[in-house]
N, CA, C and O atoms as a Maestro MAE file, in Angstrom:
{
 s_m_m2io_version
 :::
 2.0.0
}

f_m_ct {
 s_m_title
 :::
 protein
 m_atom[176] {
  # First column is atom index #
  i_m_mmod_type
  r_m_x_coord
  r_m_y_coord
  r_m_z_coord
  i_m_residue_number
  s_m_chain_name
  s_m_pdb_residue_name
  s_m_pdb_atom_name
  i_m_atomic_number
  :::
  1 25 19.611 174.039 -60.696 1 A "UNK " " N  " 7
  2 3 20.521 173.181 -59.955 1 A "UNK " " CA " 6
  3 2 20.356 173.476 -58.467 1 A "UNK " " C  " 6
  4 15 20.465 174.625 -58.039 1 A "UNK " " O  " 8
  5 25 20.099 172.454 -57.698 2 A "UNK " " N  " 7
  6 3 19.931 172.630 -56.258 2 A "UNK " " CA " 6
  7 2 21.173 172.161 -55.530 2 A "UNK " " C  " 6
  8 15 21.815 171.187 -55.921 2 A "UNK " " O  " 8
  9 25 21.491 172.861 -54.481 3 A "UNK " " N  " 7
  10 3 22.641 172.480 -53.662 3 A "UNK " " CA " 6
  11 2 22.122 171.869 -52.376 3 A "UNK " " C  " 6
  12 15 21.376 172.502 -51.629 3 A "UNK " " O  " 8
  13 25 22.524 170.637 -52.126 4 A "UNK " " N  " 7
  14 3 22.135 169.972 -50.895 4 A "UNK " " CA " 6
  15 2 23.210 170.182 -49.850 4 A "UNK " " C  " 6
  16 15 24.402 170.103 -50.148 4 A "UNK " " O  " 8
  17 25 22.791 170.445 -48.636 5 A "UNK " " N  " 7
  18 3 23.739 170.613 -47.546 5 A "UNK " " CA " 6
  19 2 24.102 169.237 -47.002 5 A "UNK " " C  " 6
  20 15 23.233 168.495 -46.545 5 A "UNK " " O  " 8
  21 25 25.377 168.904 -47.054 6 A "UNK " " N  " 7
  22 3 25.849 167.633 -46.530 6 A "UNK " " CA " 6
  23 2 26.211 167.835 -45.069 6 A "UNK " " C  " 6
  24 15 27.072 168.648 -44.732 6 A "UNK " " O  " 8
  25 25 25.540 167.084 -44.209 7 A "UNK " " N  " 7
  26 3 25.784 167.205 -42.776 7 A "UNK " " CA " 6
  27 2 26.900 166.250 -42.364 7 A "UNK " " C  " 6
  28 15 26.792 165.042 -42.572 7 A "UNK " " O  " 8
  29 25 27.966 166.786 -41.786 8 A "UNK " " N  " 7
  30 3 29.085 165.977 -41.323 8 A "UNK " " CA " 6
  31 2 29.231 166.174 -39.826 8 A "UNK " " C  " 6
  32 15 28.821 167.193 -39.272 8 A "UNK " " O  " 8
  33 25 29.827 165.175 -39.181 9 A "UNK " " N  " 7
  34 3 30.018 165.273 -37.738 9 A "UNK " " CA " 6
  35 2 31.352 164.652 -37.360 9 A "UNK " " C  " 6
  36 15 31.901 163.836 -38.099 9 A "UNK " " O  " 8
  37 25 31.862 165.042 -36.215 10 A "UNK " " N  " 7
  38 3 33.115 164.486 -35.705 10 A "UNK " " CA " 6
  39 2 32.813 163.134 -35.073 10 A "UNK " " C  " 6
  40 15 31.866 162.992 -34.299 10 A "UNK " " O  " 8
  41 25 33.640 162.135 -35.417 11 A "UNK " " N  " 7
  42 3 33.461 160.790 -34.861 11 A "UNK " " CA " 6
  43 2 34.724 160.367 -34.126 11 A "UNK " " C  " 6
  44 15 35.820 160.847 -34.413 11 A "UNK " " O  " 8
  45 25 34.549 159.461 -33.173 12 A "UNK " " N  " 7
  46 3 35.671 158.933 -32.404 12 A "UNK " " CA " 6
  47 2 35.749 157.422 -32.627 12 A "UNK " " C  " 6
  48 15 34.750 156.808 -32.999 12 A "UNK " " O  " 8
  49 25 36.914 156.815 -32.406 13 A "UNK " " N  " 7
  50 3 37.051 155.375 -32.622 13 A "UNK " " CA " 6
  51 2 36.026 154.570 -31.818 13 A "UNK " " C  " 6
  52 15 35.808 154.825 -30.633 13 A "UNK " " O  " 8
  53 25 35.409 153.605 -32.478 14 A "UNK " " N  " 7
  54 3 34.413 152.757 -31.845 14 A "UNK " " CA " 6
  55 2 32.990 153.257 -31.978 14 A "UNK " " C  " 6
  56 15 32.046 152.547 -31.632 14 A "UNK " " O  " 8
  57 25 32.824 154.478 -32.479 15 A "UNK " " N  " 7
  58 3 31.483 155.044 -32.633 15 A "UNK " " CA " 6
  59 2 30.806 154.458 -33.871 15 A "UNK " " C  " 6
  60 15 31.416 154.361 -34.936 15 A "UNK " " O  " 8
  61 25 29.550 154.072 -33.719 16 A "UNK " " N  " 7
  62 3 28.785 153.533 -34.844 16 A "UNK " " CA " 6
  63 2 28.398 154.630 -35.819 16 A "UNK " " C  " 6
  64 15 27.958 155.707 -35.416 16 A "UNK " " O  " 8
  65 25 28.565 154.346 -37.111 17 A "UNK " " N  " 7
  66 3 28.200 155.314 -38.148 17 A "UNK " " CA " 6
  67 2 26.848 154.953 -38.756 17 A "UNK " " C  " 6
  68 15 25.977 155.808 -38.921 17 A "UNK " " O  " 8
  69 25 26.688 153.663 -39.087 18 A "UNK " " N  " 7
  70 3 25.457 153.217 -39.737 18 A "UNK " " CA " 6
  71 2 25.200 151.757 -39.374 18 A "UNK " " C  " 6
  72 15 26.134 150.993 -39.133 18 A "UNK " " O  " 8
  73 25 23.928 151.383 -39.339 19 A "UNK " " N  " 7
  74 3 23.538 149.993 -39.064 19 A "UNK " " CA " 6
  75 2 22.845 149.429 -40.288 19 A "UNK " " C  " 6
  76 15 22.121 150.136 -40.990 19 A "UNK " " O  " 8
  77 25 23.072 148.155 -40.536 20 A "UNK " " N  " 7
  78 3 22.391 147.480 -41.635 20 A "UNK " " CA " 6
  79 2 23.333 146.562 -42.377 20 A "UNK " " C  " 6
  80 15 24.551 146.739 -42.344 20 A "UNK " " O  " 8
  81 25 22.764 145.582 -43.045 21 A "UNK " " N  " 7
  82 3 23.551 144.601 -43.793 21 A "UNK " " CA " 6
  83 2 23.934 145.102 -45.186 21 A "UNK " " C  " 6
  84 15 24.740 144.462 -45.862 21 A "UNK " " O  " 8
  85 25 23.379 146.222 -45.627 22 A "UNK " " N  " 7
  86 3 23.608 146.712 -46.989 22 A "UNK " " CA " 6
  87 2 24.815 147.629 -47.112 22 A "UNK " " C  " 6
  88 15 24.974 148.285 -48.142 22 A "UNK " " O  " 8
  89 25 25.670 147.698 -46.098 23 A "UNK " " N  " 7
  90 3 26.813 148.602 -46.105 23 A "UNK " " CA " 6
  91 2 28.113 147.825 -45.980 23 A "UNK " " C  " 6
  92 15 28.177 146.809 -45.289 23 A "UNK " " O  " 8
  93 25 29.145 148.309 -46.651 24 A "UNK " " N  " 7
  94 3 30.477 147.719 -46.561 24 A "UNK " " CA " 6
  95 2 31.408 148.725 -45.897 24 A "UNK " " C  " 6
  96 15 31.294 149.924 -46.155 24 A "UNK " " O  " 8
  97 25 32.332 148.266 -45.045 25 A "UNK " " N  " 7
  98 3 33.270 149.189 -44.405 25 A "UNK " " CA " 6
  99 2 34.286 149.718 -45.411 25 A "UNK " " C  " 6
  100 15 34.704 149.007 -46.325 25 A "UNK " " O  " 8
  101 25 34.670 150.958 -45.230 26 A "UNK " " N  " 7
  102 3 35.692 151.577 -46.061 26 A "UNK " " CA " 6
  103 2 36.917 151.878 -45.224 26 A "UNK " " C  " 6
  104 15 37.075 151.351 -44.123 26 A "UNK " " O  " 8
  105 25 37.783 152.728 -45.753 27 A "UNK " " N  " 7
  106 3 39.003 153.102 -45.049 27 A "UNK " " CA " 6
  107 2 38.656 153.802 -43.734 27 A "UNK " " C  " 6
  108 15 37.845 154.727 -43.714 27 A "UNK " " O  " 8
  109 25 39.269 153.359 -42.647 28 A "UNK " " N  " 7
  110 3 39.031 153.965 -41.345 28 A "UNK " " CA " 6
  111 2 37.808 153.433 -40.624 28 A "UNK " " C  " 6
  112 15 37.408 153.973 -39.593 28 A "UNK " " O  " 8
  113 25 37.205 152.367 -41.166 29 A "UNK " " N  " 7
  114 3 36.034 151.765 -40.530 29 A "UNK " " CA " 6
  115 2 36.160 150.246 -40.529 29 A "UNK " " C  " 6
  116 15 36.980 149.677 -41.249 29 A "UNK " " O  " 8
  117 25 35.339 149.605 -39.716 30 A "UNK " " N  " 7
  118 3 35.275 148.143 -39.720 30 A "UNK " " CA " 6
  119 2 33.853 147.721 -39.393 30 A "UNK " " C  " 6
  120 15 33.079 148.487 -38.818 30 A "UNK " " O  " 8
  121 25 33.523 146.505 -39.765 31 A "UNK " " N  " 7
  122 3 32.177 145.975 -39.527 31 A "UNK " " CA " 6
  123 2 32.168 145.160 -38.242 31 A "UNK " " C  " 6
  124 15 32.977 144.248 -38.068 31 A "UNK " " O  " 8
  125 25 31.249 145.496 -37.346 32 A "UNK " " N  " 7
  126 3 31.051 144.743 -36.098 32 A "UNK " " CA " 6
  127 2 29.581 144.359 -36.045 32 A "UNK " " C  " 6
  128 15 28.718 145.196 -35.780 32 A "UNK " " O  " 8
  129 25 29.307 143.087 -36.298 33 A "UNK " " N  " 7
  130 3 27.914 142.643 -36.379 33 A "UNK " " CA " 6
  131 2 27.268 143.239 -37.611 33 A "UNK " " C  " 6
  132 15 27.754 143.043 -38.725 33 A "UNK " " O  " 8
  133 25 26.176 143.965 -37.424 34 A "UNK " " N  " 7
  134 3 25.524 144.618 -38.566 34 A "UNK " " CA " 6
  135 2 25.767 146.130 -38.559 34 A "UNK " " C  " 6
  136 15 25.047 146.880 -39.218 34 A "UNK " " O  " 8
  137 25 26.777 146.569 -37.815 35 A "UNK " " N  " 7
  138 3 27.070 147.996 -37.680 35 A "UNK " " CA " 6
  139 2 28.462 148.313 -38.226 35 A "UNK " " C  " 6
  140 15 29.391 147.520 -38.070 35 A "UNK " " O  " 8
  141 25 28.601 149.477 -38.868 36 A "UNK " " N  " 7
  142 3 29.893 149.977 -39.317 36 A "UNK " " CA " 6
  143 2 30.377 150.963 -38.263 36 A "UNK " " C  " 6
  144 15 29.677 151.923 -37.940 36 A "UNK " " O  " 8
  145 25 31.584 150.729 -37.719 37 A "UNK " " N  " 7
  146 3 32.137 151.593 -36.676 37 A "UNK " " CA " 6
  147 2 33.466 152.186 -37.142 37 A "UNK " " C  " 6
  148 15 34.144 151.626 -38.003 37 A "UNK " " O  " 8
  149 25 33.820 153.324 -36.559 38 A "UNK " " N  " 7
  150 3 35.060 154.002 -36.926 38 A "UNK " " CA " 6
  151 2 36.250 153.393 -36.192 38 A "UNK " " C  " 6
  152 15 36.112 152.836 -35.103 38 A "UNK " " O  " 8
  153 25 37.425 153.515 -36.816 39 A "UNK " " N  " 7
  154 3 38.656 153.047 -36.184 39 A "UNK " " CA " 6
  155 2 39.599 154.208 -35.891 39 A "UNK " " C  " 6
  156 15 40.675 154.006 -35.328 39 A "UNK " " O  " 8
  157 25 39.201 155.431 -36.271 40 A "UNK " " N  " 7
  158 3 40.026 156.610 -36.002 40 A "UNK " " CA " 6
  159 2 39.165 157.865 -35.859 40 A "UNK " " C  " 6
  160 15 37.981 157.864 -36.195 40 A "UNK " " O  " 8
  161 25 39.770 158.911 -35.364 41 A "UNK " " N  " 7
  162 3 39.089 160.200 -35.224 41 A "UNK " " CA " 6
  163 2 38.944 160.842 -36.594 41 A "UNK " " C  " 6
  164 15 39.786 160.638 -37.468 41 A "UNK " " O  " 8
  165 25 37.883 161.617 -36.789 42 A "UNK " " N  " 7
  166 3 37.727 162.329 -38.049 42 A "UNK " " CA " 6
  167 2 36.307 162.797 -38.284 42 A "UNK " " C  " 6
  168 15 35.481 162.815 -37.371 42 A "UNK " " O  " 8
  169 25 36.032 163.183 -39.543 43 A "UNK " " N  " 7
  170 3 34.711 163.632 -39.957 43 A "UNK " " CA " 6
  171 2 34.014 162.525 -40.721 43 A "UNK " " C  " 6
  172 15 34.627 161.837 -41.538 43 A "UNK " " O  " 8
  173 25 32.748 162.359 -40.455 44 A "UNK " " N  " 7
  174 3 31.952 161.358 -41.182 44 A "UNK " " CA " 6
  175 2 30.742 162.036 -41.780 44 A "UNK " " C  " 6
  176 15 29.930 161.383 -42.436 44 A "UNK " " O  " 8
  :::
 }
 m_bond[175] {
  # First column is bond index #
  i_m_from
  i_m_to
  i_m_order
  :::
  1 1 2 1
  2 2 3 1
  3 3 4 2
  4 3 5 1
  5 5 6 1
  6 6 7 1
  7 7 8 2
  8 7 9 1
  9 9 10 1
  10 10 11 1
  11 11 12 2
  12 11 13 1
  13 13 14 1
  14 14 15 1
  15 15 16 2
  16 15 17 1
  17 17 18 1
  18 18 19 1
  19 19 20 2
  20 19 21 1
  21 21 22 1
  22 22 23 1
  23 23 24 2
  24 23 25 1
  25 25 26 1
  26 26 27 1
  27 27 28 2
  28 27 29 1
  29 29 30 1
  30 30 31 1
  31 31 32 2
  32 31 33 1
  33 33 34 1
  34 34 35 1
  35 35 36 2
  36 35 37 1
  37 37 38 1
  38 38 39 1
  39 39 40 2
  40 39 41 1
  41 41 42 1
  42 42 43 1
  43 43 44 2
  44 43 45 1
  45 45 46 1
  46 46 47 1
  47 47 48 2
  48 47 49 1
  49 49 50 1
  50 50 51 1
  51 51 52 2
  52 51 53 1
  53 53 54 1
  54 54 55 1
  55 55 56 2
  56 55 57 1
  57 57 58 1
  58 58 59 1
  59 59 60 2
  60 59 61 1
  61 61 62 1
  62 62 63 1
  63 63 64 2
  64 63 65 1
  65 65 66 1
  66 66 67 1
  67 67 68 2
  68 67 69 1
  69 69 70 1
  70 70 71 1
  71 71 72 2
  72 71 73 1
  73 73 74 1
  74 74 75 1
  75 75 76 2
  76 75 77 1
  77 77 78 1
  78 78 79 1
  79 79 80 2
  80 79 81 1
  81 81 82 1
  82 82 83 1
  83 83 84 2
  84 83 85 1
  85 85 86 1
  86 86 87 1
  87 87 88 2
  88 87 89 1
  89 89 90 1
  90 90 91 1
  91 91 92 2
  92 91 93 1
  93 93 94 1
  94 94 95 1
  95 95 96 2
  96 95 97 1
  97 97 98 1
  98 98 99 1
  99 99 100 2
  100 99 101 1
  101 101 102 1
  102 102 103 1
  103 103 104 2
  104 103 105 1
  105 105 106 1
  106 106 107 1
  107 107 108 2
  108 107 109 1
  109 109 110 1
  110 110 111 1
  111 111 112 2
  112 111 113 1
  113 113 114 1
  114 114 115 1
  115 115 116 2
  116 115 117 1
  117 117 118 1
  118 118 119 1
  119 119 120 2
  120 119 121 1
  121 121 122 1
  122 122 123 1
  123 123 124 2
  124 123 125 1
  125 125 126 1
  126 126 127 1
  127 127 128 2
  128 127 129 1
  129 129 130 1
  130 130 131 1
  131 131 132 2
  132 131 133 1
  133 133 134 1
  134 134 135 1
  135 135 136 2
  136 135 137 1
  137 137 138 1
  138 138 139 1
  139 139 140 2
  140 139 141 1
  141 141 142 1
  142 142 143 1
  143 143 144 2
  144 143 145 1
  145 145 146 1
  146 146 147 1
  147 147 148 2
  148 147 149 1
  149 149 150 1
  150 150 151 1
  151 151 152 2
  152 151 153 1
  153 153 154 1
  154 154 155 1
  155 155 156 2
  156 155 157 1
  157 157 158 1
  158 158 159 1
  159 159 160 2
  160 159 161 1
  161 161 162 1
  162 162 163 1
  163 163 164 2
  164 163 165 1
  165 165 166 1
  166 166 167 1
  167 167 168 2
  168 167 169 1
  169 169 170 1
  170 170 171 1
  171 171 172 2
  172 171 173 1
  173 173 174 1
  174 174 175 1
  175 175 176 2
  :::
 }
}
């Protein structure tokens, strides 16, 4: 069994998390164009 290190980072509102049409926004995010951006401070 291998353990993968999950890399997380602090994000601020308006910061882009991912680009592409294959993603849907979740809680604390919204879609702007083809980019998913954060709506609050936290870890992503």
